[in-house]
N, C-alpha and C positions, 0 to 999 in steps of 0.2 A: 504494500500500500504506500503510495507516495505521500509525502508531507513536506512542509516548509518550516523552517525555524527562523525567527527574527531576533536579532540581538541589537539593541539600541544602546549606545554608549555616548558619554561626553568625552570628546577629543579623538582625533584621528589616530593617535598612537595606540590608544586603548582598542580602537576598532581593528587595527591591523594585528595587534597582539591576540585579540579574541578570535579573529578570522583564522589566523595561523593555527591556533590551537584547535579550532573547529575542524579544519580540513585534515589535520594530522590525526585527530581522535577517531574519526569515522569516515565512512564512504559517502561523503556529501560533496555537492558541487555549488559553488557560488553562482547565484543567478541575478543578484541585484545589490547595488550599493546606493544609498540615498544620503546626501550630505546637505545639512542645513546649517544656518548661522555661520557660514564661512568655514565649515568643517568642524565646528565645535560640537555638533550633534550629528552622529553618524549611525545609520542603521544598515546592517548587512543581513542579507537573506540567503540561506542555503536550502537546497532541496535534496531529498533522498528518501530512503525508507524511514518509517516512523521511528523505529528503534535507533537508527543511525542519526537522525536529526536531533533526537532527545539527548543522545550521548554527546554529540557535537556541541549542542547548546550548553550543556552543563560544563563541558571543558572550556568553551569559549568565554562564558560568563565568569568563570573562576579566574581565568588568565587575565581577562580585561579588567577585572576588579583590582588586580594587583597594581595597575598603572593608571587607572582612571575610575570614573563613576559609571556603573551600569544603571541605565535608566529604565530598561524594560526588556523582557524576554517573552517569547511566545512560540509555541509549536502549534501548527494547524495541520491536522491530518485531512487528507483528501480535499485540498482547497478547491473552491468553486472556480470554474474556468474564468469568470470575471475577475477574480482576485489575481490569477496568474496573468491575465491580460494587463491588469493595472501594473504589475511588477515588470513587465517586459516592454512597456511603452516608453518612447522617447528617452 
């Protein structure tokens, strides 16, 4: 079953550290990066199997918290096609 995981952090360095941990921890693929406030608020989105995105998100949030503030995390199993379209636009 496909799923997505979202990790929102304060600061680009925390986002990169979190993303690195996510892709090393499980079989997930980066599908979207959203930068706001000049890169001070960054959301990374990965996709994969439910168990993989859960493991990746846990590892990513833990690593990101070491160098910045984690603002939010979420796993969405079987995301609706409209959600996926939102993540892959422009």
